NUMISE-626708 format. One record per residue (C-alpha): residue number from 0; x, y, z. Coordinates in Angstrom, 1 decimal. Layout:
N
<r k="NUM" u="X" v="Y" w="Z"/>
...
//
This chain:
395
<r k="0" u="-58.8" v="-52.7" w="43.4"/>
<r k="1" u="-60.3" v="-52.4" w="46.7"/>
<r k="2" u="-63.8" v="-50.9" w="47.4"/>
<r k="3" u="-64.4" v="-50.2" w="43.7"/>
<r k="4" u="-68.3" v="-48.9" w="43.6"/>
<r k="5" u="-70.4" v="-48.7" w="40.7"/>
<r k="6" u="-73.0" v="-46.0" w="41.2"/>
<r k="7" u="-72.3" v="-42.4" w="42.1"/>
<r k="8" u="-74.7" v="-42.4" w="45.1"/>
<r k="9" u="-72.7" v="-45.1" w="46.4"/>
<r k="10" u="-69.5" v="-43.3" w="45.7"/>
<r k="11" u="-70.1" v="-40.3" w="47.5"/>
<r k="12" u="-70.6" v="-42.5" w="50.7"/>
<r k="13" u="-67.5" v="-44.5" w="50.3"/>
<r k="14" u="-65.8" v="-44.5" w="53.9"/>
<r k="15" u="-62.1" v="-44.6" w="52.1"/>
<r k="16" u="-63.1" v="-41.4" w="50.3"/>
<r k="17" u="-64.3" v="-39.6" w="53.2"/>
<r k="18" u="-60.9" v="-40.0" w="54.6"/>
<r k="19" u="-59.3" v="-39.2" w="51.8"/>
<r k="20" u="-61.4" v="-35.9" w="51.6"/>
<r k="21" u="-60.1" v="-35.2" w="55.2"/>
<r k="22" u="-56.5" v="-35.8" w="53.9"/>
<r k="23" u="-57.2" v="-33.4" w="51.2"/>
<r k="24" u="-58.5" v="-30.5" w="53.4"/>
<r k="25" u="-55.5" v="-30.6" w="55.4"/>
<r k="26" u="-53.0" v="-30.7" w="52.4"/>
<r k="27" u="-54.5" v="-27.2" w="51.4"/>
<r k="28" u="-54.6" v="-25.7" w="54.9"/>
<r k="29" u="-50.8" v="-24.9" w="55.0"/>
<r k="30" u="-51.1" v="-21.9" w="52.6"/>
<r k="31" u="-54.6" v="-20.9" w="52.2"/>
<r k="32" u="-55.4" v="-20.2" w="55.5"/>
<r k="33" u="-52.4" v="-17.5" w="56.2"/>
<r k="34" u="-52.4" v="-15.9" w="53.0"/>
<r k="35" u="-55.2" v="-13.2" w="53.9"/>
<r k="36" u="-53.1" v="-12.4" w="57.0"/>
<r k="37" u="-49.8" v="-11.5" w="54.9"/>
<r k="38" u="-50.4" v="-7.7" w="55.2"/>
<r k="39" u="-50.9" v="-8.1" w="59.1"/>
<r k="40" u="-47.7" v="-10.3" w="59.6"/>
<r k="41" u="-45.6" v="-7.5" w="57.5"/>
<r k="42" u="-46.6" v="-4.9" w="59.7"/>
<r k="43" u="-46.5" v="-6.8" w="63.1"/>
<r k="44" u="-43.0" v="-8.3" w="62.6"/>
<r k="45" u="-41.9" v="-5.4" w="60.4"/>
<r k="46" u="-41.2" v="-7.5" w="57.3"/>
<r k="47" u="-40.8" v="-6.5" w="53.5"/>
<r k="48" u="-43.7" v="-8.1" w="51.2"/>
<r k="49" u="-40.9" v="-10.6" w="49.6"/>
<r k="50" u="-39.9" v="-11.8" w="53.0"/>
<r k="51" u="-43.5" v="-12.4" w="53.9"/>
<r k="52" u="-43.8" v="-14.5" w="50.8"/>
<r k="53" u="-41.0" v="-16.8" w="52.1"/>
<r k="54" u="-43.5" v="-18.4" w="54.4"/>
<r k="55" u="-44.9" v="-19.7" w="51.4"/>
<r k="56" u="-41.6" v="-20.8" w="49.7"/>
<r k="57" u="-40.0" v="-22.6" w="52.7"/>
<r k="58" u="-43.1" v="-24.5" w="53.2"/>
<r k="59" u="-43.4" v="-25.9" w="49.8"/>
<r k="60" u="-39.6" v="-26.3" w="49.5"/>
<r k="61" u="-39.2" v="-29.8" w="51.3"/>
<r k="62" u="-41.7" v="-31.4" w="49.0"/>
<r k="63" u="-39.5" v="-30.7" w="46.1"/>
<r k="64" u="-37.2" v="-33.5" w="47.4"/>
<r k="65" u="-39.4" v="-35.5" w="49.8"/>
<r k="66" u="-42.6" v="-35.8" w="47.8"/>
<r k="67" u="-41.0" v="-38.5" w="45.2"/>
<r k="68" u="-39.0" v="-40.1" w="48.3"/>
<r k="69" u="-42.6" v="-40.5" w="50.0"/>
<r k="70" u="-44.2" v="-41.9" w="47.0"/>
<r k="71" u="-41.3" v="-44.5" w="46.8"/>
<r k="72" u="-41.8" v="-45.6" w="50.3"/>
<r k="73" u="-45.7" v="-45.6" w="49.9"/>
<r k="74" u="-45.3" v="-48.0" w="47.2"/>
<r k="75" u="-42.8" v="-50.1" w="48.8"/>
<r k="76" u="-44.2" v="-50.1" w="52.4"/>
<r k="77" u="-47.7" v="-48.7" w="52.3"/>
<r k="78" u="-49.7" v="-45.7" w="52.0"/>
<r k="79" u="-51.0" v="-45.3" w="56.0"/>
<r k="80" u="-47.0" v="-46.2" w="56.9"/>
<r k="81" u="-46.3" v="-42.6" w="55.2"/>
<r k="82" u="-49.5" v="-40.9" w="55.5"/>
<r k="83" u="-50.1" v="-41.1" w="59.3"/>
<r k="84" u="-47.0" v="-39.7" w="60.5"/>
<r k="85" u="-47.0" v="-36.9" w="57.7"/>
<r k="86" u="-50.4" v="-35.7" w="59.4"/>
<r k="87" u="-49.0" v="-35.8" w="62.6"/>
<r k="88" u="-45.7" v="-33.7" w="62.1"/>
<r k="89" u="-47.7" v="-31.1" w="59.6"/>
<r k="90" u="-50.1" v="-30.2" w="62.8"/>
<r k="91" u="-47.7" v="-30.3" w="65.4"/>
<r k="92" u="-44.9" v="-28.2" w="63.2"/>
<r k="93" u="-47.7" v="-25.7" w="61.9"/>
<r k="94" u="-49.0" v="-25.2" w="65.5"/>
<r k="95" u="-45.6" v="-24.2" w="66.9"/>
<r k="96" u="-45.6" v="-21.2" w="64.8"/>
<r k="97" u="-48.5" v="-19.6" w="66.8"/>
<r k="98" u="-45.6" v="-19.1" w="69.4"/>
<r k="99" u="-43.0" v="-17.5" w="67.6"/>
<r k="100" u="-42.4" v="-14.1" w="66.9"/>
<r k="101" u="-39.1" v="-14.2" w="65.3"/>
<r k="102" u="-38.9" v="-14.7" w="61.6"/>
<r k="103" u="-36.1" v="-17.2" w="61.5"/>
<r k="104" u="-38.0" v="-19.6" w="63.8"/>
<r k="105" u="-41.3" v="-19.2" w="62.0"/>
<r k="106" u="-39.3" v="-20.0" w="58.8"/>
<r k="107" u="-37.9" v="-23.5" w="60.7"/>
<r k="108" u="-41.4" v="-24.5" w="61.8"/>
<r k="109" u="-42.9" v="-23.7" w="58.6"/>
<r k="110" u="-40.1" v="-26.0" w="56.8"/>
<r k="111" u="-41.3" v="-28.8" w="59.2"/>
<r k="112" u="-44.5" v="-28.2" w="58.7"/>
<r k="113" u="-43.9" v="-28.6" w="54.9"/>
<r k="114" u="-41.8" v="-31.8" w="55.7"/>
<r k="115" u="-45.1" v="-33.2" w="57.2"/>
<r k="116" u="-47.5" v="-31.8" w="54.3"/>
<r k="117" u="-45.1" v="-32.8" w="51.2"/>
<r k="118" u="-46.8" v="-35.9" w="50.6"/>
<r k="119" u="-50.2" v="-35.4" w="51.6"/>
<r k="120" u="-51.3" v="-33.7" w="48.3"/>
<r k="121" u="-50.1" v="-37.0" w="46.4"/>
<r k="122" u="-51.1" v="-39.7" w="48.5"/>
<r k="123" u="-54.5" v="-38.3" w="48.6"/>
<r k="124" u="-54.8" v="-38.8" w="44.9"/>
<r k="125" u="-53.0" v="-41.8" w="44.8"/>
<r k="126" u="-55.6" v="-43.4" w="47.2"/>
<r k="127" u="-58.3" v="-42.4" w="44.7"/>
<r k="128" u="-56.2" v="-44.4" w="41.9"/>
<r k="129" u="-55.9" v="-47.3" w="44.3"/>
<r k="130" u="-59.7" v="-47.6" w="45.3"/>
<r k="131" u="-61.5" v="-46.6" w="41.9"/>
<r k="132" u="-61.2" v="-46.9" w="38.2"/>
<r k="133" u="-62.5" v="-45.9" w="34.8"/>
<r k="134" u="-65.1" v="-43.0" w="34.9"/>
<r k="135" u="-65.5" v="-43.4" w="38.8"/>
<r k="136" u="-61.9" v="-42.3" w="38.9"/>
<r k="137" u="-62.7" v="-39.2" w="37.2"/>
<r k="138" u="-65.7" v="-38.6" w="39.1"/>
<r k="139" u="-64.1" v="-39.3" w="42.4"/>
<r k="140" u="-61.3" v="-37.1" w="41.3"/>
<r k="141" u="-63.7" v="-34.2" w="40.6"/>
<r k="142" u="-65.3" v="-34.6" w="44.0"/>
<r k="143" u="-61.7" v="-34.7" w="45.8"/>
<r k="144" u="-61.0" v="-31.4" w="43.7"/>
<r k="145" u="-64.5" v="-29.8" w="45.0"/>
<r k="146" u="-63.6" v="-30.7" w="48.6"/>
<r k="147" u="-60.1" v="-29.2" w="48.1"/>
<r k="148" u="-61.8" v="-26.1" w="46.7"/>
<r k="149" u="-64.1" v="-25.8" w="49.5"/>
<r k="150" u="-61.0" v="-26.2" w="51.9"/>
<r k="151" u="-59.1" v="-23.5" w="50.0"/>
<r k="152" u="-62.4" v="-21.3" w="50.0"/>
<r k="153" u="-62.7" v="-21.8" w="53.7"/>
<r k="154" u="-59.6" v="-21.3" w="54.8"/>
<r k="155" u="-58.9" v="-17.9" w="53.7"/>
<r k="156" u="-62.1" v="-16.4" w="54.9"/>
<r k="157" u="-61.3" v="-18.6" w="58.6"/>
<r k="158" u="-57.8" v="-17.5" w="58.3"/>
<r k="159" u="-58.8" v="-13.7" w="57.6"/>
<r k="160" u="-61.3" v="-13.8" w="60.6"/>
<r k="161" u="-58.6" v="-15.3" w="63.0"/>
<r k="162" u="-55.9" v="-12.9" w="61.8"/>
<r k="163" u="-58.1" v="-10.2" w="63.1"/>
<r k="164" u="-57.3" v="-11.2" w="66.6"/>
<r k="165" u="-53.8" v="-11.6" w="65.8"/>
<r k="166" u="-51.5" v="-12.4" w="62.9"/>
<r k="167" u="-50.8" v="-15.6" w="64.4"/>
<r k="168" u="-54.1" v="-17.1" w="65.0"/>
<r k="169" u="-54.5" v="-18.8" w="62.0"/>
<r k="170" u="-51.8" v="-21.2" w="62.9"/>
<r k="171" u="-54.2" v="-22.9" w="65.3"/>
<r k="172" u="-55.5" v="-24.7" w="62.4"/>
<r k="173" u="-53.1" v="-27.1" w="61.4"/>
<r k="174" u="-54.3" v="-28.9" w="65.0"/>
<r k="175" u="-57.0" v="-30.1" w="62.5"/>
<r k="176" u="-54.4" v="-32.5" w="60.9"/>
<r k="177" u="-54.4" v="-34.4" w="64.3"/>
<r k="178" u="-58.0" v="-35.9" w="64.5"/>
<r k="179" u="-57.9" v="-36.6" w="60.6"/>
<r k="180" u="-54.5" v="-38.8" w="61.5"/>
<r k="181" u="-56.3" v="-40.8" w="64.0"/>
<r k="182" u="-59.4" v="-41.4" w="61.6"/>
<r k="183" u="-57.0" v="-42.7" w="59.0"/>
<r k="184" u="-55.6" v="-45.0" w="61.7"/>
<r k="185" u="-58.9" v="-46.4" w="62.5"/>
<r k="186" u="-60.6" v="-46.1" w="59.2"/>
<r k="187" u="-58.8" v="-46.1" w="56.1"/>
<r k="188" u="-58.7" v="-49.5" w="54.4"/>
<r k="189" u="-55.0" v="-50.9" w="53.8"/>
<r k="190" u="-54.1" v="-51.2" w="50.1"/>
<r k="191" u="-52.4" v="-54.4" w="49.3"/>
<r k="192" u="-49.4" v="-53.9" w="47.6"/>
<r k="193" u="-47.6" v="-56.9" w="45.6"/>
<r k="194" u="-44.1" v="-56.6" w="44.4"/>
<r k="195" u="-42.6" v="-59.0" w="41.9"/>
<r k="196" u="-39.6" v="-56.8" w="40.8"/>
<r k="197" u="-36.4" v="-55.5" w="42.6"/>
<r k="198" u="-35.8" v="-52.1" w="43.5"/>
<r k="199" u="-33.7" v="-51.6" w="40.5"/>
<r k="200" u="-36.2" v="-52.8" w="38.0"/>
<r k="201" u="-39.1" v="-50.5" w="39.7"/>
<r k="202" u="-36.7" v="-47.6" w="39.4"/>
<r k="203" u="-36.0" v="-48.1" w="35.9"/>
<r k="204" u="-39.8" v="-48.8" w="35.1"/>
<r k="205" u="-40.9" v="-45.9" w="36.6"/>
<r k="206" u="-38.2" v="-43.4" w="35.0"/>
<r k="207" u="-39.3" v="-44.7" w="31.8"/>
<r k="208" u="-43.0" v="-44.1" w="32.6"/>
<r k="209" u="-42.2" v="-40.6" w="34.0"/>
<r k="210" u="-40.0" v="-39.4" w="30.9"/>
<r k="211" u="-42.8" v="-40.1" w="28.3"/>
<r k="212" u="-43.6" v="-36.8" w="26.3"/>
<r k="213" u="-47.1" v="-36.6" w="27.7"/>
<r k="214" u="-46.4" v="-37.2" w="31.1"/>
<r k="215" u="-43.5" v="-34.4" w="30.9"/>
<r k="216" u="-45.8" v="-32.1" w="29.3"/>
<r k="217" u="-48.4" v="-32.5" w="32.3"/>
<r k="218" u="-45.8" v="-32.0" w="34.7"/>
<r k="219" u="-44.7" v="-28.7" w="33.1"/>
<r k="220" u="-48.3" v="-27.6" w="33.4"/>
<r k="221" u="-48.5" v="-28.7" w="36.8"/>
<r k="222" u="-45.4" v="-26.3" w="37.5"/>
<r k="223" u="-46.8" v="-23.4" w="35.7"/>
<r k="224" u="-50.2" v="-23.8" w="37.3"/>
<r k="225" u="-48.7" v="-23.4" w="40.8"/>
<r k="226" u="-46.4" v="-20.5" w="39.7"/>
<r k="227" u="-49.7" v="-18.6" w="38.9"/>
<r k="228" u="-51.6" v="-19.8" w="41.7"/>
<r k="229" u="-49.2" v="-19.2" w="44.7"/>
<r k="230" u="-47.2" v="-16.4" w="42.9"/>
<r k="231" u="-49.9" v="-14.0" w="41.3"/>
<r k="232" u="-53.1" v="-15.4" w="43.0"/>
<r k="233" u="-51.9" v="-16.1" w="46.7"/>
<r k="234" u="-48.9" v="-14.3" w="47.2"/>
<r k="235" u="-49.4" v="-10.9" w="45.6"/>
<r k="236" u="-53.2" v="-10.4" w="45.2"/>
<r k="237" u="-53.6" v="-9.8" w="49.0"/>
<r k="238" u="-51.2" v="-7.0" w="48.9"/>
<r k="239" u="-53.0" v="-5.5" w="45.8"/>
<r k="240" u="-56.2" v="-5.6" w="47.7"/>
<r k="241" u="-54.5" v="-4.0" w="50.7"/>
<r k="242" u="-52.7" v="-1.2" w="48.9"/>
<r k="243" u="-55.2" v="-0.4" w="46.1"/>
<r k="244" u="-58.5" v="-0.6" w="48.0"/>
<r k="245" u="-57.4" v="-0.7" w="51.7"/>
<r k="246" u="-59.2" v="-4.2" w="52.3"/>
<r k="247" u="-58.7" v="-5.7" w="55.7"/>
<r k="248" u="-57.8" v="-9.5" w="56.3"/>
<r k="249" u="-61.3" v="-10.9" w="56.5"/>
<r k="250" u="-62.3" v="-9.0" w="53.3"/>
<r k="251" u="-59.4" v="-10.3" w="51.5"/>
<r k="252" u="-60.1" v="-13.8" w="52.7"/>
<r k="253" u="-63.6" v="-13.5" w="51.7"/>
<r k="254" u="-62.8" v="-12.5" w="47.9"/>
<r k="255" u="-60.1" v="-15.5" w="47.9"/>
<r k="256" u="-62.8" v="-17.6" w="49.1"/>
<r k="257" u="-65.2" v="-16.9" w="46.2"/>
<r k="258" u="-62.8" v="-17.9" w="43.8"/>
<r k="259" u="-62.4" v="-21.3" w="45.5"/>
<r k="260" u="-65.9" v="-21.8" w="45.7"/>
<r k="261" u="-66.3" v="-21.3" w="42.0"/>
<r k="262" u="-63.4" v="-24.1" w="41.8"/>
<r k="263" u="-65.5" v="-26.2" w="44.0"/>
<r k="264" u="-68.6" v="-25.9" w="41.6"/>
<r k="265" u="-66.7" v="-26.6" w="38.4"/>
<r k="266" u="-64.8" v="-29.4" w="39.6"/>
<r k="267" u="-67.9" v="-31.3" w="40.9"/>
<r k="268" u="-69.1" v="-31.4" w="37.2"/>
<r k="269" u="-66.0" v="-32.9" w="35.8"/>
<r k="270" u="-67.5" v="-36.4" w="35.7"/>
<r k="271" u="-70.3" v="-34.9" w="33.5"/>
<r k="272" u="-67.7" v="-32.9" w="31.2"/>
<r k="273" u="-65.4" v="-35.6" w="30.6"/>
<r k="274" u="-68.2" v="-37.4" w="29.3"/>
<r k="275" u="-69.0" v="-34.6" w="26.4"/>
<r k="276" u="-65.4" v="-33.4" w="25.9"/>
<r k="277" u="-61.6" v="-34.6" w="26.1"/>
<r k="278" u="-59.6" v="-33.8" w="29.2"/>
<r k="279" u="-57.1" v="-32.1" w="26.8"/>
<r k="280" u="-60.0" v="-29.7" w="25.7"/>
<r k="281" u="-60.8" v="-29.0" w="28.9"/>
<r k="282" u="-57.2" v="-27.9" w="29.9"/>
<r k="283" u="-57.4" v="-25.6" w="26.9"/>
<r k="284" u="-60.4" v="-23.5" w="27.9"/>
<r k="285" u="-58.9" v="-23.6" w="31.4"/>
<r k="286" u="-56.0" v="-21.7" w="30.2"/>
<r k="287" u="-57.9" v="-19.0" w="28.1"/>
<r k="288" u="-59.9" v="-18.4" w="31.0"/>
<r k="289" u="-56.7" v="-18.1" w="33.2"/>
<r k="290" u="-55.5" v="-15.5" w="30.8"/>
<r k="291" u="-58.4" v="-13.4" w="30.6"/>
<r k="292" u="-58.9" v="-13.4" w="34.4"/>
<r k="293" u="-55.1" v="-12.6" w="35.2"/>
<r k="294" u="-54.9" v="-9.8" w="32.6"/>
<r k="295" u="-57.7" v="-7.9" w="33.8"/>
<r k="296" u="-56.4" v="-7.6" w="37.2"/>
<r k="297" u="-54.1" v="-4.3" w="36.8"/>
<r k="298" u="-56.9" v="-2.6" w="35.0"/>
<r k="299" u="-59.7" v="-2.8" w="37.7"/>
<r k="300" u="-59.9" v="-0.5" w="40.3"/>
<r k="301" u="-63.5" v="-1.4" w="41.8"/>
<r k="302" u="-63.9" v="-4.2" w="44.4"/>
<r k="303" u="-67.2" v="-5.4" w="43.1"/>
<r k="304" u="-65.8" v="-5.6" w="39.5"/>
<r k="305" u="-63.0" v="-7.8" w="41.0"/>
<r k="306" u="-65.5" v="-10.4" w="41.6"/>
<r k="307" u="-65.6" v="-11.1" w="38.0"/>
<r k="308" u="-61.8" v="-12.2" w="37.2"/>
<r k="309" u="-61.7" v="-13.7" w="40.7"/>
<r k="310" u="-64.8" v="-15.9" w="39.8"/>
<r k="311" u="-63.3" v="-16.7" w="36.5"/>
<r k="312" u="-60.0" v="-17.8" w="38.0"/>
<r k="313" u="-61.8" v="-20.1" w="40.0"/>
<r k="314" u="-63.6" v="-21.8" w="37.2"/>
<r k="315" u="-60.4" v="-21.9" w="35.3"/>
<r k="316" u="-58.9" v="-23.7" w="38.4"/>
<r k="317" u="-61.9" v="-26.3" w="38.6"/>
<r k="318" u="-61.3" v="-27.2" w="35.0"/>
<r k="319" u="-57.4" v="-27.4" w="35.1"/>
<r k="320" u="-56.3" v="-29.2" w="38.3"/>
<r k="321" u="-58.7" v="-32.3" w="38.4"/>
<r k="322" u="-57.9" v="-32.4" w="34.7"/>
<r k="323" u="-54.5" v="-32.5" w="35.1"/>
<r k="324" u="-54.8" v="-35.1" w="37.8"/>
<r k="325" u="-57.2" v="-37.6" w="36.0"/>
<r k="326" u="-54.8" v="-37.7" w="33.1"/>
<r k="327" u="-51.6" v="-38.4" w="35.1"/>
<r k="328" u="-53.5" v="-41.2" w="37.1"/>
<r k="329" u="-54.7" v="-42.6" w="33.5"/>
<r k="330" u="-50.9" v="-42.6" w="32.5"/>
<r k="331" u="-49.6" v="-44.1" w="35.6"/>
<r k="332" u="-48.5" v="-47.6" w="35.8"/>
<r k="333" u="-50.8" v="-49.2" w="38.8"/>
<r k="334" u="-47.5" v="-50.7" w="40.8"/>
<r k="335" u="-45.9" v="-47.4" w="40.5"/>
<r k="336" u="-48.8" v="-45.2" w="41.2"/>
<r k="337" u="-47.7" v="-43.5" w="44.5"/>
<r k="338" u="-44.1" v="-42.6" w="43.1"/>
<r k="339" u="-45.8" v="-41.7" w="39.9"/>
<r k="340" u="-48.1" v="-39.0" w="41.3"/>
<r k="341" u="-45.4" v="-37.9" w="43.8"/>
<r k="342" u="-43.2" v="-36.8" w="41.1"/>
<r k="343" u="-46.3" v="-34.6" w="40.2"/>
<r k="344" u="-46.1" v="-33.7" w="43.6"/>
<r k="345" u="-42.7" v="-32.7" w="43.5"/>
<r k="346" u="-43.2" v="-30.5" w="40.4"/>
<r k="347" u="-46.3" v="-29.1" w="42.3"/>
<r k="348" u="-44.4" v="-28.2" w="45.2"/>
<r k="349" u="-41.6" v="-26.8" w="42.7"/>
<r k="350" u="-43.9" v="-24.3" w="41.3"/>
<r k="351" u="-45.1" v="-23.4" w="44.6"/>
<r k="352" u="-42.0" v="-22.5" w="45.8"/>
<r k="353" u="-40.9" v="-20.6" w="42.6"/>
<r k="354" u="-44.1" v="-18.8" w="42.4"/>
<r k="355" u="-43.7" v="-16.1" w="44.9"/>
<r k="356" u="-39.9" v="-15.6" w="43.4"/>
<r k="357" u="-40.7" v="-15.9" w="39.8"/>
<r k="358" u="-43.7" v="-13.7" w="39.9"/>
<r k="359" u="-41.9" v="-11.4" w="42.3"/>
<r k="360" u="-39.8" v="-10.4" w="39.3"/>
<r k="361" u="-42.8" v="-8.9" w="37.8"/>
<r k="362" u="-43.3" v="-7.0" w="40.8"/>
<r k="363" u="-39.7" v="-5.9" w="41.0"/>
<r k="364" u="-40.0" v="-4.7" w="37.2"/>
<r k="365" u="-43.4" v="-3.3" w="37.3"/>
<r k="366" u="-44.6" v="-2.8" w="40.6"/>
<r k="367" u="-47.5" v="-4.9" w="41.9"/>
<r k="368" u="-49.3" v="-5.0" w="38.6"/>
<r k="369" u="-46.2" v="-6.7" w="37.2"/>
<r k="370" u="-47.2" v="-9.7" w="38.9"/>
<r k="371" u="-50.3" v="-10.3" w="36.8"/>
<r k="372" u="-48.7" v="-9.2" w="33.6"/>
<r k="373" u="-46.0" v="-11.9" w="33.9"/>
<r k="374" u="-48.4" v="-14.6" w="35.2"/>
<r k="375" u="-50.8" v="-13.7" w="32.0"/>
<r k="376" u="-47.9" v="-14.4" w="29.7"/>
<r k="377" u="-47.2" v="-17.9" w="31.4"/>
<r k="378" u="-50.9" v="-19.0" w="30.9"/>
<r k="379" u="-50.1" v="-18.6" w="26.9"/>
<r k="380" u="-47.0" v="-20.9" w="27.8"/>
<r k="381" u="-49.3" v="-23.4" w="29.1"/>
<r k="382" u="-51.4" v="-23.4" w="26.1"/>
<r k="383" u="-48.1" v="-24.0" w="23.8"/>
<r k="384" u="-47.1" v="-26.9" w="26.1"/>
<r k="385" u="-50.8" v="-28.4" w="25.4"/>
<r k="386" u="-50.2" v="-27.9" w="21.7"/>
<r k="387" u="-46.8" v="-29.7" w="21.4"/>
<r k="388" u="-47.1" v="-32.4" w="24.0"/>
<r k="389" u="-50.4" v="-33.6" w="24.3"/>
<r k="390" u="-51.3" v="-34.4" w="20.7"/>
<r k="391" u="-51.3" v="-38.1" w="20.9"/>
<r k="392" u="-54.0" v="-38.0" w="23.8"/>
<r k="393" u="-57.4" v="-37.6" w="22.9"/>
<r k="394" u="-58.5" v="-34.0" w="21.7"/>
//
């Protein structure tokens, strides 16, 4: 393992970890920064709510296919070889969205931005697995999840403020990927990869590892998590705030930000929590909190009371996402780590892509509140998945 450190104060000062944080901040920029502007996008371009939600689905769609491809290439040819071009493509294609006023071209540029972003959310976690081990890995994962949550907390507010000047102004933010890519070129330590197996043996071994019941259970939980997050919370909650309470894009962004800051504070404690409780128990608590938070949304009409489920949702995220990632990294064979985590990235993107479409069924059946009834039902399904697939892991 490269750059393995032994003390938390040293861990947080690790240069490789800082670059990983930068990649993480870019990985979550593509959606979090634009959702507060959705109502304004709909009005400005004369689009329906569902058409606007396609801006998420078309961005996440490439990752379903390309995330595992990127993982295979990163395992065979090196992490930086895939990471740096991905950052540059993400930045340039995202910036191109700023200049278009046509839905077709907006979706085209979002698609290519999604191609660039397809590996970012998996290579960052893969690099943590490369550089750290044991409890340090769980601690580094928690720090990274906190950074992710700070990003998803700041971006809705920043995107909401920018959208005050015009619906397209949030698309200036992807340019931040360019300096992060240059930083990775100059500063990220190269991971030495030693291959003693043929490509055929590599694929066979990786397939057998992924097909374990525990791994399939964790991958299912990733899909369901992002169906809830990108469907109910990021796609349709802004419309509820707009219709039910008349909030503007900046106010919507601020409310979404509060959830992410709650996630950041919670996930920063993961290192302490896993010393007292198992990851499986932490996941169960997260899904109960999801259920309470989501089911309460249709019954609230006061903006201040909305702070409660928004914060509870953020706490659940802070327990769930780094917990899933830590368990997956633990189960991943070292020589297949990138492709292993990229399969998680693939199913994560699948959840992101399906989220607006699946949760949209609830809207079609029961209006906007139906999004949250359906999402609450999905959280109960997540508890069942834990019960029947993760029994062999420590409870």
